[in-house]
C-alpha positions as CSV (number, residue, x, y, z in Angstrom):
1,X,69.8,127.1,118.9
2,X,70.6,130.6,120.0
3,X,70.1,134.1,118.9
4,X,73.6,135.3,118.2
5,X,75.5,138.6,117.7
6,X,75.5,137.9,114.0
7,X,71.8,137.3,114.0
8,X,71.2,140.6,115.9
9,X,73.4,142.5,113.5
10,X,71.7,141.0,110.4
11,X,68.2,141.5,111.6
12,X,68.8,145.0,113.0
13,X,70.6,145.9,109.8
14,X,67.8,144.5,107.7
15,X,70.2,142.1,106.0
16,X,67.8,139.2,106.6
17,X,64.1,138.9,107.4
18,X,62.8,137.2,110.5
19,X,61.3,134.5,108.3
20,X,64.5,133.9,106.4
21,X,66.5,133.7,109.7
22,X,63.8,131.3,111.1
23,X,64.3,129.0,108.1
24,X,68.1,129.1,108.6
25,X,67.8,128.2,112.3
26,X,65.3,125.4,111.5
27,X,67.5,124.1,108.7
28,X,64.7,124.5,106.2
29,X,66.8,126.8,104.0
30,X,70.3,126.0,102.9
31,X,73.1,128.2,104.4
32,X,75.3,129.8,101.8
33,X,78.8,128.2,101.8
34,X,81.1,131.1,102.2
35,X,84.1,129.0,103.1
36,X,85.7,129.3,99.7
37,X,85.4,133.1,99.5
38,X,88.8,134.8,99.5
39,X,87.4,137.5,101.7
40,X,86.4,134.9,104.3
41,X,89.6,132.9,104.0
42,X,91.7,136.0,104.4
43,X,89.7,137.1,107.5
44,X,90.1,133.8,109.2
45,X,93.8,133.8,108.5
46,X,94.4,137.3,109.9
47,X,92.1,136.8,112.9
48,X,94.4,134.2,114.4
49,X,97.5,136.4,113.6
50,X,95.8,139.4,115.2
51,X,95.0,137.4,118.4
52,X,98.7,136.4,118.7
53,X,99.9,139.9,118.0
54,X,97.7,141.3,120.8
55,X,98.9,138.6,123.2
56,X,102.5,139.5,122.5
57,X,101.9,143.2,122.6
58,X,99.7,143.3,125.7
59,X,100.7,140.4,127.9
60,X,98.5,141.7,130.7
61,X,95.5,140.5,128.7
62,X,96.6,136.9,129.3
63,X,95.4,134.8,132.2
64,X,98.2,133.0,134.2
65,X,99.5,130.1,132.2
66,X,98.0,131.2,128.9
67,X,99.9,132.1,125.8
68,X,97.0,133.2,123.7
69,X,93.9,135.3,124.1
70,X,91.0,132.9,124.6
71,X,88.0,132.8,122.3
72,X,84.7,132.5,124.2
73,X,81.1,131.6,123.6
74,X,79.1,133.8,125.9
75,X,75.6,132.7,126.8
76,X,73.7,135.5,128.5
77,X,73.0,134.9,132.1
78,X,69.8,137.0,131.7
79,X,68.4,135.0,128.8
80,X,70.0,131.6,127.8
81,X,68.6,131.9,124.3
82,X,71.0,134.9,123.7
83,X,74.6,134.1,122.8
84,X,77.7,135.7,121.3
85,X,80.9,134.1,120.0
86,X,83.8,136.4,120.9
87,X,87.0,136.7,119.0
88,X,88.7,137.3,122.4
89,X,87.7,138.3,125.9
90,X,89.8,139.9,128.7
91,X,88.2,138.4,131.8
92,X,89.8,140.7,134.4
93,X,89.1,143.9,132.5
94,X,85.7,142.7,131.3
95,X,86.6,143.7,127.7
96,X,85.3,142.1,124.5
97,X,87.5,142.0,121.4
98,X,86.1,141.8,117.9
99,X,88.4,141.5,114.9
100,X,87.4,142.5,111.4
101,X,89.6,142.2,108.3
102,X,89.1,144.5,105.2
103,X,90.1,142.4,102.2
104,X,93.7,143.1,101.0
105,X,92.5,144.1,97.5
106,X,90.2,146.7,98.8
107,X,92.3,149.7,99.8
108,X,89.6,152.3,99.4
109,X,87.3,150.5,101.8
110,X,90.0,150.4,104.5
111,X,90.8,154.1,103.9
112,X,87.1,154.8,104.6
113,X,87.3,152.8,107.8
114,X,90.5,154.7,108.8
115,X,88.7,158.0,108.2
116,X,85.2,157.3,109.3
117,X,85.3,154.4,111.7
118,X,81.9,153.1,112.6
119,X,80.4,155.5,110.0
120,X,82.3,153.8,107.2
121,X,80.5,151.8,104.5
122,X,82.2,148.6,105.7
123,X,81.0,149.1,109.3
124,X,77.5,150.1,108.2
125,X,77.2,147.2,105.7
126,X,78.4,144.7,108.3
127,X,76.5,146.4,111.1
128,X,79.6,146.1,113.3
129,X,78.1,148.4,116.0
130,X,75.1,146.3,116.7
131,X,77.1,143.1,116.6
132,X,79.4,144.5,119.3
133,X,76.5,145.8,121.4
134,X,75.1,142.3,121.4
135,X,78.4,140.9,122.6
136,X,78.3,143.5,125.4
137,X,74.7,142.4,126.3
138,X,75.7,138.7,126.5
139,X,78.9,139.3,128.5
140,X,78.0,142.3,130.7
141,X,81.4,143.6,129.6
142,X,82.2,147.3,130.3
143,X,83.8,148.0,126.9
144,X,84.8,146.5,123.6
145,X,87.8,146.9,121.3
146,X,87.0,146.5,117.7
147,X,90.2,146.0,115.7
148,X,90.0,146.4,112.0
149,X,93.0,145.0,110.0
150,X,94.1,145.5,106.4
151,X,97.1,144.0,104.6
152,X,98.4,146.0,101.7
153,X,100.3,143.5,99.4
154,X,101.8,146.4,97.3
155,X,103.6,147.8,100.3
156,X,103.8,144.6,102.5
157,X,102.3,146.7,105.4
158,X,99.7,145.6,107.9
159,X,97.4,148.4,109.0
160,X,95.3,148.4,112.1
161,X,92.5,150.6,113.3
162,X,91.2,150.4,116.9
163,X,87.7,151.5,117.6
164,X,86.7,151.6,121.2
165,X,83.0,150.9,121.9
166,X,81.1,151.4,125.1
167,X,77.8,150.0,126.1
168,X,74.9,151.9,124.5
169,X,72.0,151.2,126.9
170,X,69.3,152.6,124.5
171,X,70.6,150.6,121.5
172,X,71.0,147.5,123.8
173,X,67.3,147.7,124.8
174,X,66.3,147.9,121.2
175,X,68.4,144.8,120.3
176,X,67.1,142.9,123.3
177,X,63.5,143.6,122.1
178,X,64.5,142.3,118.7
179,X,66.0,139.2,120.3
180,X,62.9,138.4,122.3
181,X,60.7,139.0,119.2
182,X,62.8,136.4,117.3
183,X,62.7,134.0,120.3
184,X,58.8,134.2,120.3
185,X,58.7,133.5,116.6
186,X,61.2,130.7,116.9
187,X,59.5,128.9,119.8
């Protein structure tokens, strides 16, 4: 068991209590099955398409012999209990890639992301900033690219918003403290 970027975002954003997360990690509380959610299904579908689009558009991101951006599970070299699953990682540039999809039926939500970026309701609700900061902690990456995708079925257009995120040492320290607090409670 590890403390992940999703865990950090949920705890920091007060979406889950330490006790509830402990129950999930210890398998004493059922995990909600979100696999049938159209939001989740659409996000999984477009995440793979976005990875392939970036590989075609920016071939320098690919390692020799690779035709797709690799997904990574990064275990922190500073604390093996800390982990992050990355949508993609550019090894040479030490860049984390995180992909988010705003559901195709929710145009207003995407308009808010386009206008307000990390201050949008979607970003705040999902605590995207803390999730990406945790990924930067675990990888020691120098930056992250958060790509937010939206498909508009009425126009047939795919829209994309790039949000560049740099390490925030102060916020990272706060998240590390949260991670160690959870580790103490877990062990």
